[in-house]
N, C-alpha and C positions, 0 to 999 in steps of 0.2 A: 337533607337529601341522602347523606350516607347511611343514616339509620333506616331510611325507607328502602334503600338498596339491600342492606343487610337483612331486613325483614322479609323482603321479596325472595331473596336467596334461601332463607330458612324455610319459607313456605314450600319450596321445592325439595330442600334437603331433608326436612323432618320426615315427610311421608316416604321418601326414597330410602332413608335409613331403616325405617320401620318395615318396609316391604322387603328389604335386603336380608334381614335376619332369618326369616323362614326358608330362604333359598340356600342358606349356608349349612344348616344342621338338619338332622332327621327330626321327624315330627315329635318323637318321644322325648327329645332333648330340648324342645322349644321353650318350655317355661324357664329352664336354667339359662338358656341363651339370652332370653329377654332380660332376666335378672342380671346376667353378666354385663349386658349392654348398659343397663342402668347404673351398675357399679362403676364402670369405667367413666361414665359421664359425671357421676356425682363425686367420684374420687378426684376428678379434676377440680371440682368445686371446693374440695378440701385443701388440695395442694396449691391451687391457683392463687387464692387470696394471700397466702403466706409469701409466695414468690413475688406476686405483683406488689405487695406492700413494701418489700425490700427494694424492688425496682423503682417504684413510685417515689420513695424517699431518696434513693440514690441518684436517679437520673431524670425523673419527671414523667409526666403522662405520655409524652411523645414516644419514649422508648417502650413503654408498656404496649401501646397500640402497634408499634412496629414489630415487636417480638411476637405479638399475637398474630399479626398478618403473615409473618414468615413461618409460623408454626403450621399454617394451613398447607404449606408445601409438603410436609410430612404426611398429612391426611390425604392429599391428592395422590402422592406416590403409593400410599397403602391401598387406596381404592383401585389403582391400576394393577396391583398385585393380587386382588381378590379374584378367585375363580368361581364365578356364579354358575350354579348347576341348572337353574331354570331360566330359559330365555323366552319371554312372551312373544307371541306372533305380532308382527307389525300390523298396525291398524290405521286406516284412513278415516275412521269414524269421527265426526265432529265432537269436540269436547262437551258441548251442551247436551248432545244426545247421549254421550256416555254417562254424564252426571245424572241425567233423567233415569237411565237404567239403574244406576246406583241407588237413587232414592226409591225406585220401584222395588228393588231387591230388599231394601230395609223395611219398607211398608208391608211386604208380603211375608216376611219372616217373623214368626211369633217371638216376642221378647226383645226384638232388636230396637224398636222405637224407644222403649223406656231406657235401654242401655245407652243409646245415642244421646238421649236427653240428659241422662245422669253424667255421662262423660263431658258433655258441654257445660253442665252446671259446675262440675268439679273444676274444670279448666278455668271457667269464668270467675269462680270464687276462691278455689283452693290455691291456685298457683300465684294469686296476688300477694300471698305471704312473702314471696321472694321479691316482688316488685316494690314492696313497702319496707324493705330492709334499710335503705338510706334514711327515710324520714323517721323510722323507729330508732336508728342510731342517734339522730339529732334529739329525739324526744327523751332519750336516756342520757342526754348531754354528753355524748361521746363523739369521737371523730373517726378517722379511717381505721384505727385499731379496733374500736368497738364494732365497726362495720365488718371487719375481717373475722372477729370472734363470732358474730351472728351468722355470717355466711358459712364458716367452717362448721358450726354447730348443726346447721341445717344439712350441710353436705354429709357429715358423719352419720346423722340420723337417716338420711336417704340411703347411704351405703349399707347401713345396718338393716334397714327395711328390705332392701334388695337381697341381702344375704339370707334373711329369714325366709323370703319367698323361694329362693333357690333351695334352701334346706327342706322346706315343706314339699315343694314340687306340686304335682297335681293331687288335690285332696277332694274328699267327697263333700266338703262343706265350704267350697270357695265363695259362694254367694254370701253365706252367713259371716265368714271371716272378713269379706270386703265391707259388709255392712257395719261390723264392729269397728273396723279400721276407719271407716267414714265418720262414725260417731266420735272416735278419739280425735280425728282431724278437726272436727268442728269444735270440740271442747278445748283442745290445745290452741287453736287459732284464736278463739275468744279470750282465753287466758293470756295469750301472748300480747293481745292488744292492750291489756291492762297491767302488763308486767312492771313492777316497781323499780327493778334494777337489772343490770346486765346478766348476772348469773341465772336469775329466774327466767329471763327472756331466752337465754341460751338453752336452758333445760327444756323449755316448752317448744322451742324450735327443733330440738333434737327429736322429741316425741312426734312433732308434726311431720318432720322429715321421714320418720319410720312409717307412719300411717299413710302419708301421701304416696310413697313408693309402693307400699303394699297394695294399695287400691289400684294404682295404675298398672303395675305389673300383672 
């Protein structure tokens, strides 16, 4: 039940965060802002496992979850401090009608349908590399320490990928670069599935993290 509630909250939070970024920065700085947003998210994935590993060993899972819950107070306070430049007009339009308009917009814009399908496929297949970290740690005959190493490797790779995107900015070959990153993601994910030991798995996760963030940013 708690997992269901968290998932429901994330369904509102994720799109809200994505929509918030363009309202805070000028259009020309948007690629860097998106990359920075990914950096802070994935930097937490690097620092988090280290701190949680210490807390889990020292005080147990209850303290980890309690600290995580309390940390959201800082997030809520920060959101209250944000000065949003764009305020959309209030609408009484039914949600289903608005969704219908959204689907109509996608179908009438050339190139949008393949992009939406591609995004769905990457999310459906690519992000599962994170969901399978615990069974992969068991497959490598490791415990919580192995899990932390895998998570940190993926997080460092994601931060690196976001930094690369921020450094490149808008380029003339974004489509080609995304396609190359997708190919790297597929190859590294396949290799990761057959990794014989922890160092190889960490190296492949690092490369997968770079390519995954490069594609999504």
